[in-house]
MOPAC internal coordinates of N, CA, C and O (Angstrom, degrees):
PM7 1SCF
backbone

  N    0.0000 0     0.00 0     0.00 0    0    0    0
  C    1.4430 1     0.00 0     0.00 0    1    0    0
  C    1.5416 1   112.12 1     0.00 0    2    1    0
  O    1.2310 1   121.79 1   134.24 1    3    2    1
  N    1.3167 1   114.19 1   -45.76 1    3    2    1
  C    1.4897 1   117.91 1  -179.09 1    5    3    2
  C    1.5216 1   111.71 1   -60.71 1    6    5    3
  O    1.2310 1   120.28 1   144.81 1    7    6    5
  N    1.3529 1   117.07 1   -35.19 1    7    6    5
  C    1.4517 1   120.57 1  -179.85 1    9    7    6
  C    1.5063 1   111.05 1   -66.31 1   10    9    7
  O    1.2310 1   120.17 1   142.62 1   11   10    9
  N    1.3213 1   117.29 1   -37.38 1   11   10    9
  C    1.4519 1   121.16 1   178.23 1   13   11   10
  C    1.5113 1   112.15 1   -67.22 1   14   13   11
  O    1.2310 1   119.92 1   139.72 1   15   14   13
  N    1.3253 1   117.76 1   -40.28 1   15   14   13
  C    1.4303 1   122.31 1   177.04 1   17   15   14
  C    1.5173 1   110.99 1   -66.71 1   18   17   15
  O    1.2310 1   120.54 1   135.87 1   19   18   17
  N    1.3134 1   116.58 1   -44.13 1   19   18   17
  C    1.4886 1   120.49 1   178.23 1   21   19   18
  C    1.5294 1   110.56 1   -63.68 1   22   21   19
  O    1.2310 1   119.46 1   138.45 1   23   22   21
  N    1.3074 1   118.64 1   -41.55 1   23   22   21
  C    1.4359 1   122.04 1  -179.40 1   25   23   22
  C    1.5764 1   109.74 1   -67.45 1   26   25   23
  O    1.2310 1   120.76 1   137.52 1   27   26   25
  N    1.2796 1   116.15 1   -42.48 1   27   26   25
  C    1.4895 1   121.49 1   176.71 1   29   27   26
  C    1.5006 1   110.65 1   -60.03 1   30   29   27
  O    1.2310 1   120.18 1   133.86 1   31   30   29
  N    1.3452 1   117.27 1   -46.14 1   31   30   29
  C    1.4679 1   122.62 1   178.20 1   33   31   30
  C    1.4958 1   109.52 1   -59.16 1   34   33   31
  O    1.2310 1   119.86 1   135.76 1   35   34   33
  N    1.3211 1   117.87 1   -44.24 1   35   34   33
  C    1.4689 1   122.48 1   179.60 1   37   35   34
  C    1.5131 1   112.09 1   -61.81 1   38   37   35
  O    1.2310 1   119.92 1   135.64 1   39   38   37
  N    1.3352 1   117.76 1   -44.36 1   39   38   37
  C    1.4756 1   122.10 1   177.88 1   41   39   38
  C    1.5490 1   111.22 1   -62.67 1   42   41   39
  O    1.2310 1   120.26 1   138.64 1   43   42   41
  N    1.3359 1   117.12 1   -41.36 1   43   42   41
  C    1.4159 1   119.98 1  -179.24 1   45   43   42
  C    1.5342 1   109.41 1   -68.24 1   46   45   43
  O    1.2310 1   118.53 1   141.85 1   47   46   45
  N    1.3024 1   120.40 1   -38.15 1   47   46   45
  C    1.4649 1   124.43 1   175.13 1   49   47   46
  C    1.5219 1   110.58 1   -60.02 1   50   49   47
  O    1.2310 1   119.73 1   135.15 1   51   50   49
  N    1.3357 1   118.12 1   -44.85 1   51   50   49
  C    1.4527 1   122.38 1   178.83 1   53   51   50
  C    1.5368 1   111.22 1   -62.52 1   54   53   51
  O    1.2310 1   121.02 1   140.19 1   55   54   53
  N    1.3188 1   115.65 1   -39.81 1   55   54   53
  C    1.4748 1   120.08 1  -179.75 1   57   55   54
  C    1.5330 1   110.25 1   -64.04 1   58   57   55
  O    1.2310 1   120.66 1   136.24 1   59   58   57
  N    1.3700 1   116.35 1   -43.76 1   59   58   57
  C    1.4422 1   120.25 1   176.81 1   61   59   58
  C    1.5728 1   110.79 1   -61.73 1   62   61   59
  O    1.2310 1   120.31 1   137.68 1   63   62   61
  N    1.3094 1   117.01 1   -42.32 1   63   62   61
  C    1.4778 1   121.81 1   177.21 1   65   63   62
  C    1.5476 1   109.97 1   -60.84 1   66   65   63
  O    1.2310 1   120.24 1   134.14 1   67   66   65
  N    1.3012 1   117.14 1   -45.86 1   67   66   65
  C    1.4847 1   119.13 1   178.21 1   69   67   66
  C    1.4745 1   113.27 1   -62.01 1   70   69   67
  O    1.2310 1   119.36 1   137.46 1   71   70   69
  N    1.3179 1   118.83 1   -42.54 1   71   70   69
  C    1.4600 1   120.99 1   176.95 1   73   71   70
  C    1.4909 1   112.67 1   -64.07 1   74   73   71
  O    1.2310 1   119.36 1   141.41 1   75   74   73
  N    1.3504 1   118.82 1   -38.59 1   75   74   73
  C    1.4358 1   122.39 1   177.78 1   77   75   74
  C    1.5051 1   109.38 1   -65.93 1   78   77   75
  O    1.2310 1   118.32 1   141.29 1   79   78   77
  N    1.3002 1   120.81 1   -38.71 1   79   78   77
  C    1.4702 1   124.08 1  -178.27 1   81   79   78
  C    1.5124 1   108.60 1   -65.51 1   82   81   79
  O    1.2310 1   120.04 1   139.59 1   83   82   81
  N    1.3239 1   117.52 1   -40.41 1   83   82   81
  C    1.4441 1   120.38 1  -177.24 1   85   83   82
  C    1.5541 1   108.33 1   -69.10 1   86   85   83
  O    1.2310 1   119.83 1   139.40 1   87   86   85
  N    1.2956 1   117.93 1   -40.60 1   87   86   85
  C    1.4313 1   120.01 1  -176.94 1   89   87   86
  C    1.5309 1   112.42 1   -68.33 1   90   89   87
  O    1.2310 1   120.99 1   157.53 1   91   90   89
  N    1.2993 1   115.70 1   -22.47 1   91   90   89
  C    1.4752 1   118.50 1  -178.52 1   93   91   90
  C    1.5418 1   115.36 1   -65.86 1   94   93   91
  O    1.2310 1   120.20 1   156.80 1   95   94   93
  N    1.3345 1   117.22 1   -23.20 1   95   94   93
  C    1.4836 1   119.05 1   178.46 1   97   95   94
  C    1.5450 1   109.26 1   -73.03 1   98   97   95
  O    1.2310 1   121.09 1   157.57 1   99   98   97
  N    1.3170 1   115.51 1   -22.43 1   99   98   97
  C    1.5013 1   117.30 1   178.16 1  101   99   98
  C    1.5190 1   110.37 1   -63.76 1  102  101   99
  O    1.2310 1   120.44 1   -49.44 1  103  102  101
  N    1.3485 1   116.76 1   130.56 1  103  102  101
  C    1.4498 1   119.38 1   176.60 1  105  103  102
  C    1.5703 1   110.29 1   139.47 1  106  105  103
  O    1.2310 1   121.53 1    14.54 1  107  106  105
  N    1.3266 1   114.67 1  -165.46 1  107  106  105
  C    1.4662 1   119.11 1  -179.59 1  109  107  106
  C    1.5400 1   111.49 1  -103.20 1  110  109  107
  O    1.2310 1   121.74 1   -42.13 1  111  110  109
  N    1.3277 1   114.27 1   137.87 1  111  110  109
  C    1.4505 1   123.56 1  -176.69 1  113  111  110
  C    1.4851 1   107.99 1  -129.82 1  114  113  111
  O    1.2310 1   119.30 1   -38.15 1  115  114  113
  N    1.2988 1   118.95 1   141.85 1  115  114  113
  C    1.5202 1   124.49 1   179.75 1  117  115  114
  C    1.5054 1   109.00 1  -126.50 1  118  117  115
  O    1.2310 1   122.40 1   -40.25 1  119  118  117
  N    1.3298 1   113.01 1   139.75 1  119  118  117
  C    1.4815 1   120.89 1   174.36 1  121  119  118
  C    1.4881 1   110.34 1  -163.33 1  122  121  119
  O    1.2310 1   121.39 1     3.38 1  123  122  121
  N    1.3100 1   114.94 1  -176.62 1  123  122  121
  C    1.4598 1   117.97 1   178.02 1  125  123  122
  C    1.5374 1   107.96 1  -131.39 1  126  125  123
  O    1.2310 1   122.06 1   -23.46 1  127  126  125
  N    1.2890 1   113.67 1   156.54 1  127  126  125
  C    1.4676 1   120.56 1  -179.83 1  129  127  126
  C    1.4925 1   107.91 1  -116.62 1  130  129  127
  O    1.2310 1   118.93 1   -58.05 1  131  130  129
  N    1.3340 1   119.64 1   121.95 1  131  130  129
  C    1.4608 1   123.69 1   178.88 1  133  131  130
  C    1.5385 1   108.84 1   -86.19 1  134  133  131
  O    1.2310 1   121.66 1   -62.68 1  135  134  133
  N    1.3298 1   114.43 1   117.32 1  135  134  133
  C    1.4836 1   119.80 1   178.80 1  137  135  134
  C    1.5538 1   107.85 1   -80.37 1  138  137  135
  O    1.2310 1   119.02 1   -16.35 1  139  138  137
  N    1.2760 1   119.48 1   163.65 1  139  138  137
  C    1.4430 1   123.09 1   179.57 1  141  139  138
  C    1.5123 1   112.79 1   -64.03 1  142  141  139
  O    1.2310 1   118.94 1   154.78 1  143  142  141
  N    1.3145 1   119.62 1   -25.22 1  143  142  141
  C    1.4545 1   122.97 1  -176.87 1  145  143  142
  C    1.5259 1   112.75 1   -90.05 1  146  145  143
  O    1.2310 1   120.41 1  -168.81 1  147  146  145
  N    1.3699 1   116.83 1    11.19 1  147  146  145
  C    1.4619 1   119.52 1  -179.50 1  149  147  146
  C    1.4674 1   117.29 1    90.66 1  150  149  147
  O    1.2310 1   120.37 1   169.40 1  151  150  149
  N    1.3456 1   116.90 1   -10.60 1  151  150  149
  C    1.4754 1   119.72 1   178.64 1  153  151  150
  C    1.5328 1   109.07 1   -77.21 1  154  153  151
  O    1.2310 1   121.80 1   -33.18 1  155  154  153
  N    1.3795 1   114.17 1   146.82 1  155  154  153
  C    1.4565 1   123.07 1   176.52 1  157  155  154
  C    1.5408 1   107.72 1  -108.74 1  158  157  155
  O    1.2310 1   120.52 1   -43.77 1  159  158  157
  N    1.3161 1   116.60 1   136.23 1  159  158  157
  C    1.4508 1   121.12 1   172.89 1  161  159  158
  C    1.4576 1   110.54 1  -115.16 1  162  161  159
  O    1.2310 1   118.17 1   -59.55 1  163  162  161
  N    1.2866 1   121.10 1   120.45 1  163  162  161
  C    1.4420 1   124.22 1   175.21 1  165  163  162
  C    1.5252 1   111.98 1   -75.23 1  166  165  163
  O    1.2310 1   120.19 1   -50.77 1  167  166  165
  N    1.3408 1   117.24 1   129.23 1  167  166  165
  C    1.4774 1   122.88 1   179.94 1  169  167  166
  C    1.5189 1   109.64 1  -124.41 1  170  169  167
  O    1.2310 1   121.26 1   -37.56 1  171  170  169
  N    1.3243 1   115.19 1   142.44 1  171  170  169
  C    1.4732 1   121.16 1   172.13 1  173  171  170
  C    1.5092 1   105.76 1  -120.23 1  174  173  171
  O    1.2310 1   121.52 1   -55.07 1  175  174  173
  N    1.3183 1   114.69 1   124.93 1  175  174  173
  C    1.4965 1   121.08 1   179.56 1  177  175  174
  C    1.5188 1   106.88 1  -104.38 1  178  177  175
  O    1.2310 1   120.42 1   -49.95 1  179  178  177
  N    1.3576 1   116.80 1   130.05 1  179  178  177
  C    1.4493 1   123.76 1   174.22 1  181  179  178
  C    1.4942 1   108.24 1  -112.60 1  182  181  179
  O    1.2310 1   120.59 1   -79.92 1  183  182  181
  N    1.3890 1   116.47 1   100.08 1  183  182  181
  C    1.4241 1   121.13 1  -174.66 1  185  183  182
  C    1.4853 1   111.79 1  -102.04 1  186  185  183
  O    1.2310 1   121.62 1   -33.88 1  187  186  185
  N    1.3807 1   114.51 1   146.12 1  187  186  185
  C    1.4722 1   121.59 1   173.18 1  189  187  186
  C    1.5502 1   107.86 1  -136.62 1  190  189  187
  O    1.2310 1   120.08 1   -56.60 1  191  190  189
  N    1.2816 1   117.45 1   123.40 1  191  190  189
  C    1.4751 1   120.93 1  -179.30 1  193  191  190
  C    1.4874 1   107.95 1  -112.45 1  194  193  191
  O    1.2310 1   122.70 1   -47.80 1  195  194  193
  N    1.3485 1   112.44 1   132.20 1  195  194  193
  C    1.4820 1   120.30 1   171.79 1  197  195  194
  C    1.4861 1   105.55 1  -135.89 1  198  197  195
  O    1.2310 1   121.61 1   -68.86 1  199  198  197
  N    1.3408 1   114.53 1   111.14 1  199  198  197
  C    1.4411 1   118.01 1  -175.96 1  201  199  198
  C    1.5447 1   110.11 1    68.04 1  202  201  199
  O    1.2310 1   120.79 1    55.12 1  203  202  201
  N    1.3432 1   116.10 1  -124.88 1  203  202  201
  C    1.4601 1   119.69 1   173.45 1  205  203  202
  C    1.5170 1   113.45 1  -103.36 1  206  205  203
  O    1.2310 1   121.32 1  -170.90 1  207  206  205
  N    1.3376 1   115.09 1     9.10 1  207  206  205
  C    1.4451 1   120.76 1   179.18 1  209  207  206
  C    1.5470 1   112.86 1   -93.91 1  210  209  207
  O    1.2310 1   120.69 1   -51.22 1  211  210  209
  N    1.3122 1   116.29 1   128.78 1  211  210  209
  C    1.4653 1   123.19 1   178.42 1  213  211  210
  C    1.5139 1   109.65 1  -111.31 1  214  213  211
  O    1.2310 1   121.01 1   -54.61 1  215  214  213
  N    1.2892 1   115.67 1   125.39 1  215  214  213
  C    1.4756 1   122.86 1   178.52 1  217  215  214
  C    1.5371 1   110.43 1  -129.54 1  218  217  215
  O    1.2310 1   119.34 1    -2.88 1  219  218  217
  N    1.2511 1   118.86 1   177.12 1  219  218  217
  C    1.4507 1   121.91 1   177.84 1  221  219  218
  C    1.5195 1   110.45 1   135.43 1  222  221  219
  O    1.2310 1   122.67 1    30.20 1  223  222  221
  N    1.3831 1   112.50 1  -149.80 1  223  222  221
  C    1.4845 1   118.31 1  -179.04 1  225  223  222
  C    1.5212 1   109.64 1  -155.50 1  226  225  223
  O    1.2310 1   122.38 1   -12.89 1  227  226  225
  N    1.3592 1   113.05 1   167.11 1  227  226  225
  C    1.4237 1   120.20 1   174.72 1  229  227  226
  C    1.5475 1   106.05 1  -122.82 1  230  229  227
  O    1.2310 1   122.12 1   -45.22 1  231  230  229
  N    1.3423 1   113.54 1   134.78 1  231  230  229
  C    1.4563 1   118.83 1   179.77 1  233  231  230
  C    1.5297 1   108.34 1  -110.93 1  234  233  231
  O    1.2310 1   120.99 1   -53.92 1  235  234  233
  N    1.3002 1   115.70 1   126.08 1  235  234  233
  C    1.4832 1   122.66 1   179.62 1  237  235  234
  C    1.5264 1   107.12 1  -126.31 1  238  237  235
  O    1.2310 1   119.96 1    -5.95 1  239  238  237
  N    1.3496 1   117.67 1   174.05 1  239  238  237
  C    1.4230 1   118.94 1   177.42 1  241  239  238
  C    1.5812 1   112.03 1   -60.30 1  242  241  239
  O    1.2310 1   120.13 1   159.71 1  243  242  241
  N    1.3519 1   117.36 1   -20.29 1  243  242  241
  C    1.4595 1   119.79 1  -179.92 1  245  243  242
  C    1.5310 1   111.59 1   -88.49 1  246  245  243
  O    1.2310 1   118.94 1   173.98 1  247  246  245
  N    1.3599 1   119.62 1    -6.02 1  247  246  245
  C    1.4344 1   121.79 1   179.34 1  249  247  246
  C    1.4991 1   112.84 1   130.12 1  250  249  247
  O    1.2310 1   122.20 1     9.68 1  251  250  249
  N    1.3658 1   113.40 1  -170.32 1  251  250  249
  C    1.4708 1   120.13 1  -176.41 1  253  251  250
  C    1.5428 1   110.66 1  -100.56 1  254  253  251
  O    1.2310 1   120.24 1   -45.42 1  255  254  253
  N    1.3280 1   117.14 1   134.58 1  255  254  253
  C    1.4545 1   122.53 1  -178.92 1  257  255  254
  C    1.5450 1   107.80 1  -122.96 1  258  257  255
  O    1.2310 1   120.38 1   -54.06 1  259  258  257
  N    1.3254 1   116.88 1   125.94 1  259  258  257
  C    1.4787 1   119.07 1   176.01 1  261  259  258
  C    1.4813 1   112.62 1   -69.10 1  262  261  259
  O    1.2310 1   120.23 1   -33.13 1  263  262  261
  N    1.3482 1   117.17 1   146.87 1  263  262  261
  C    1.4111 1   126.81 1   176.90 1  265  263  262
  C    1.5872 1   107.30 1   -83.31 1  266  265  263
  O    1.2310 1   120.91 1   -48.21 1  267  266  265
  N    1.3164 1   115.87 1   131.79 1  267  266  265
  C    1.4679 1   120.55 1   176.76 1  269  267  266
  C    1.5382 1   109.22 1  -119.95 1  270  269  267
  O    1.2310 1   119.57 1   -21.68 1  271  270  269
  N    1.2532 1   118.42 1   158.32 1  271  270  269
  C    1.4506 1   126.93 1   176.07 1  273  271  270
  C    1.5584 1   112.42 1    48.36 1  274  273  271
  O    1.2310 1   121.51 1  -138.81 1  275  274  273
  N    1.3529 1   114.71 1    41.19 1  275  274  273
  C    1.4808 1   118.35 1  -178.64 1  277  275  274
  C    1.5233 1   112.75 1   -81.21 1  278  277  275
  O    1.2310 1   122.21 1   -41.52 1  279  278  277
  N    1.3675 1   113.37 1   138.48 1  279  278  277
  C    1.4604 1   121.52 1   176.94 1  281  279  278
  C    1.5136 1   108.47 1  -137.06 1  282  281  279
  O    1.2310 1   120.93 1   -34.83 1  283  282  281
  N    1.3283 1   115.82 1   145.17 1  283  282  281
  C    1.4860 1   123.97 1   176.95 1  285  283  282
  C    1.5156 1   108.87 1  -135.93 1  286  285  283
  O    1.2310 1   121.84 1   -68.85 1  287  286  285
  N    1.3418 1   114.09 1   111.15 1  287  286  285
  C    1.4871 1   118.43 1  -176.61 1  289  287  286
  C    1.5238 1   106.86 1  -130.63 1  290  289  287
  O    1.2310 1   119.31 1   -60.07 1  291  290  289
  N    1.2911 1   118.92 1   119.93 1  291  290  289
  C    1.4759 1   122.66 1  -178.47 1  293  291  290
  C    1.5437 1   107.92 1    65.41 1  294  293  291
  O    1.2310 1   121.20 1    62.81 1  295  294  293
  N    1.2998 1   115.31 1  -117.19 1  295  294  293
  C    1.4621 1   119.85 1   175.92 1  297  295  294
  C    1.4753 1   112.32 1  -111.71 1  298  297  295
  O    1.2310 1   119.07 1  -175.30 1  299  298  297
  N    1.3714 1   119.38 1     4.70 1  299  298  297
  C    1.4309 1   125.43 1   178.08 1  301  299  298
  C    1.5382 1   110.41 1   -98.78 1  302  301  299
  O    1.2310 1   122.59 1   -36.28 1  303  302  301
  N    1.3679 1   112.64 1   143.72 1  303  302  301
  C    1.4771 1   115.81 1   176.59 1  305  303  302
  C    1.5190 1   106.23 1  -145.48 1  306  305  303
  O    1.2310 1   122.24 1   -22.14 1  307  306  305
  N    1.3382 1   113.31 1   157.86 1  307  306  305
  C    1.4542 1   122.94 1   178.21 1  309  307  306
  C    1.5269 1   109.89 1  -149.48 1  310  309  307
  O    1.2310 1   122.71 1   -27.96 1  311  310  309
  N    1.3423 1   112.41 1   152.04 1  311  310  309
  C    1.4910 1   118.45 1   178.56 1  313  311  310
  C    1.5205 1   105.90 1  -163.26 1  314  313  311
  O    1.2310 1   122.40 1   -15.04 1  315  314  313
  N    1.3260 1   113.01 1   164.96 1  315  314  313
  C    1.5085 1   120.23 1   173.25 1  317  315  314
  C    1.5173 1   110.29 1  -115.78 1  318  317  315
  O    1.2310 1   122.45 1   -24.96 1  319  318  317
  N    1.2695 1   112.91 1   155.04 1  319  318  317
  C    1.4713 1   120.47 1   172.46 1  321  319  318
  C    1.5620 1   108.24 1  -126.32 1  322  321  319
  O    1.2310 1   121.14 1   -55.30 1  323  322  321
  N    1.2913 1   115.42 1   124.70 1  323  322  321
  C    1.4946 1   120.36 1   179.98 1  325  323  322
  C    1.5147 1   111.18 1   -91.07 1  326  325  323
  O    1.2310 1   119.70 1   -75.33 1  327  326  325
  N    1.3065 1   118.17 1   104.67 1  327  326  325
  C    1.4506 1   123.10 1  -178.27 1  329  327  326
  C    1.5266 1   110.61 1  -120.34 1  330  329  327
  O    1.2310 1   121.17 1   -58.59 1  331  330  329
  N    1.2988 1   115.36 1   121.41 1  331  330  329
  C    1.4811 1   123.58 1   179.16 1  333  331  330
  C    1.5272 1   111.60 1    46.49 1  334  333  331
  O    1.2310 1   121.25 1  -132.75 1  335  334  333
  N    1.3218 1   115.21 1    47.25 1  335  334  333
  C    1.4482 1   119.25 1   178.53 1  337  335  334
  C    1.4796 1   117.06 1    81.85 1  338  337  335
  O    1.2310 1   119.50 1   176.57 1  339  338  337
  N    1.3367 1   118.56 1    -3.43 1  339  338  337
  C    1.4592 1   122.92 1   179.27 1  341  339  338
  C    1.5072 1   108.99 1  -105.57 1  342  341  339
  O    1.2310 1   120.48 1   -39.52 1  343  342  341
  N    1.3077 1   116.68 1   140.48 1  343  342  341
  C    1.4809 1   123.48 1   174.75 1  345  343  342
  C    1.5698 1   106.47 1   -97.76 1  346  345  343
  O    1.2310 1   122.33 1   -62.90 1  347  346  345
  N    1.3456 1   113.14 1   117.10 1  347  346  345
  C    1.4559 1   117.47 1  -177.49 1  349  347  346
  C    1.5057 1   107.76 1  -106.29 1  350  349  347
  O    1.2310 1   120.81 1   -58.77 1  351  350  349
  N    1.3771 1   116.05 1   121.23 1  351  350  349
  C    1.4390 1   123.07 1  -178.38 1  353  351  350
  C    1.5180 1   112.05 1   -79.69 1  354  353  351
  O    1.2310 1   120.22 1   -46.83 1  355  354  353
  N    1.3349 1   117.18 1   133.17 1  355  354  353
  C    1.4199 1   124.27 1   176.66 1  357  355  354
  C    1.4814 1   109.98 1  -123.94 1  358  357  355
  O    1.2310 1   118.55 1   -45.63 1  359  358  357
  N    1.3291 1   120.37 1   134.37 1  359  358  357
  C    1.4502 1   122.64 1   175.29 1  361  359  358
  C    1.5089 1   108.10 1  -130.03 1  362  361  359
  O    1.2310 1   119.47 1   -35.61 1  363  362  361
  N    1.3078 1   118.61 1   144.39 1  363  362  361
  C    1.4423 1   121.18 1  -175.21 1  365  363  362
  C    1.4450 1   115.30 1  -142.58 1  366  365  363
  O    1.2310 1   121.30 1   -15.47 1  367  366  365
  N    1.3817 1   115.11 1   164.53 1  367  366  365
  C    1.4502 1   122.56 1   175.85 1  369  367  366
  C    1.5555 1   106.66 1  -128.61 1  370  369  367
  O    1.2310 1   121.17 1   -52.46 1  371  370  369
  N    1.3121 1   115.36 1   127.54 1  371  370  369
  C    1.4580 1   121.80 1  -178.65 1  373  371  370
  C    1.5157 1   110.17 1   -93.75 1  374  373  371
  O    1.2310 1   119.79 1   -46.04 1  375  374  373
  N    1.3413 1   118.01 1   133.96 1  375  374  373
  C    1.4536 1   121.25 1  -178.01 1  377  375  374
  C    1.5437 1   111.96 1  -125.50 1  378  377  375
  O    1.2310 1   118.20 1  -165.43 1  379  378  377
  N    1.2592 1   121.03 1    14.57 1  379  378  377
  C    1.4394 1   125.77 1   179.26 1  381  379  378
  C    1.5374 1   108.55 1   109.59 1  382  381  379
  O    1.2310 1   119.91 1    85.26 1  383  382  381
  N    1.3639 1   117.78 1   -94.74 1  383  382  381
  C    1.4404 1   116.77 1   177.41 1  385  383  382
  C    1.5085 1   115.59 1   -97.85 1  386  385  383
  O    1.2310 1   121.30 1  -166.53 1  387  386  385
  N    1.2967 1   115.12 1    13.47 1  387  386  385
  C    1.4396 1   123.00 1   171.77 1  389  387  386
  C    1.5265 1   111.59 1  -144.60 1  390  389  387
  O    1.2310 1   121.53 1   -15.96 1  391  390  389
  N    1.2920 1   114.68 1   164.04 1  391  390  389
  C    1.4764 1   120.07 1   177.79 1  393  391  390
  C    1.5253 1   107.48 1  -155.43 1  394  393  391
  O    1.2310 1   120.94 1   -24.63 1  395  394  393
  N    1.3524 1   115.80 1   155.37 1  395  394  393
  C    1.4551 1   118.99 1   174.24 1  397  395  394
  C    1.5600 1   105.48 1  -112.92 1  398  397  395
  O    1.2310 1   121.16 1   -33.53 1  399  398  397
  N    1.3104 1   115.38 1   146.47 1  399  398  397
  C    1.4332 1   121.62 1   177.31 1  401  399  398
  C    1.4874 1   107.29 1  -128.27 1  402  401  399
  O    1.2310 1   120.52 1   -50.35 1  403  402  401
  N    1.3675 1   116.60 1   129.65 1  403  402  401
  C    1.4529 1   120.36 1   176.29 1  405  403  402
  C    1.5533 1   104.77 1  -107.78 1  406  405  403
  O    1.2310 1   120.81 1   -46.63 1  407  406  405
  N    1.2912 1   116.05 1   133.37 1  407  406  405
  C    1.4745 1   122.46 1  -176.80 1  409  407  406
  C    1.5190 1   108.53 1  -118.93 1  410  409  407
  O    1.2310 1   122.56 1   -53.69 1  411  410  409
  N    1.3548 1   112.71 1   126.31 1  411  410  409
  C    1.4843 1   117.12 1   176.49 1  413  411  410
  C    1.5401 1   107.73 1   -96.79 1  414  413  411
  O    1.2310 1   121.05 1   -75.91 1  415  414  413
  N    1.3129 1   115.60 1   104.09 1  415  414  413
  C    1.4778 1   120.38 1  -176.26 1  417  415  414
  C    1.5249 1   109.45 1  -119.88 1  418  417  415
  O    1.2310 1   120.79 1   -71.73 1  419  418  417
  N    1.2632 1   116.10 1   108.27 1  419  418  417
  C    1.4988 1   124.92 1   179.93 1  421  419  418
  C    1.4786 1   111.92 1    49.80 1  422  421  419
  O    1.2310 1   120.26 1  -133.42 1  423  422  421
  N    1.3457 1   117.11 1    46.58 1  423  422  421
  C    1.4108 1   123.11 1   177.89 1  425  423  422
  C    1.5371 1   115.88 1    81.45 1  426  425  423
  O    1.2310 1   120.08 1   177.53 1  427  426  425
  N    1.3272 1   117.45 1    -2.47 1  427  426  425
  C    1.4563 1   122.13 1   176.06 1  429  427  426
  C    1.5058 1   107.69 1  -101.14 1  430  429  427
  O    1.2310 1   120.87 1   -36.80 1  431  430  429
  N    1.3220 1   115.94 1   143.20 1  431  430  429
  C    1.4748 1   124.41 1   177.02 1  433  431  430
  C    1.5259 1   107.09 1   -98.20 1  434  433  431
  O    1.2310 1   120.05 1   -59.10 1  435  434  433
  N    1.2979 1   117.51 1   120.90 1  435  434  433
  C    1.4616 1   121.99 1   176.33 1  437  435  434
  C    1.5384 1   107.81 1  -118.66 1  438  437  435
  O    1.2310 1   119.85 1   -37.94 1  439  438  437
  N    1.3368 1   117.89 1   142.06 1  439  438  437
  C    1.4255 1   122.43 1  -177.91 1  441  439  438
  C    1.4843 1   110.73 1  -119.43 1  442  441  439
  O    1.2310 1   120.06 1   -42.74 1  443  442  441
  N    1.3437 1   117.49 1   137.26 1  443  442  441
  C    1.3852 1   123.30 1   175.04 1  445  443  442
  C    1.5396 1   110.53 1  -128.57 1  446  445  443
  O    1.2310 1   120.08 1   -46.39 1  447  446  445
  N    1.3135 1   117.46 1   133.61 1  447  446  445
  C    1.4608 1   121.09 1   172.94 1  449  447  446
  C    1.5124 1   107.43 1  -103.55 1  450  449  447
  O    1.2310 1   121.95 1   -55.28 1  451  450  449
  N    1.3401 1   113.87 1   124.72 1  451  450  449
  C    1.5008 1   118.73 1  -178.58 1  453  451  450
  C    1.5272 1   110.02 1  -115.85 1  454  453  451
  O    1.2310 1   123.24 1   -25.69 1  455  454  453
  N    1.3003 1   111.40 1   154.31 1  455  454  453
  C    1.4977 1   119.36 1  -177.73 1  457  455  454
  C    1.5271 1   105.45 1  -130.07 1  458  457  455
  O    1.2310 1   122.65 1   -30.39 1  459  458  457
  N    1.3505 1   112.53 1   149.61 1  459  458  457
  C    1.4613 1   117.91 1   177.56 1  461  459  458
  C    1.4797 1   111.81 1   -59.16 1  462  461  459
  O    1.2310 1   118.65 1   -50.04 1  463  462  461
  N    1.3304 1   120.18 1   129.96 1  463  462  461
  C    1.4659 1   122.90 1   178.30 1  465  463  462
  C    1.5161 1   109.39 1   -70.54 1  466  465  463
  O    1.2310 1   120.79 1   -35.16 1  467  466  465
  N    1.3423 1   116.10 1   144.84 1  467  466  465
  C    1.4755 1   121.26 1  -176.97 1  469  467  466
  C    1.4997 1   110.99 1   -97.48 1  470  469  467
  O    1.2310 1   120.10 1   180.00 1  471  470  469

């Protein structure tokens, strides 16, 4: 009986840890995107996670763009940005207080490292 209670307690603790890890992506993140021509674009990501659904927006010098088709599973996330009629795929990996985002833009892979805004 003690083994069952201990195992159940362990599983509940892991569930709380998993929920806390998911909630940590929610918030504001800042980073820059290095373009092929040497220009840097500053981006601010405003993420909100509910279950496995990721919503929010990305703010660039050109304005704010809503996130569409967002998903967050484990430490991996993905979303699209619709810019001038093009859907731009973004995939990311969450590491706690930082994350990497790979952007597929017209056949080119661009990478941005973002950090939690203070």
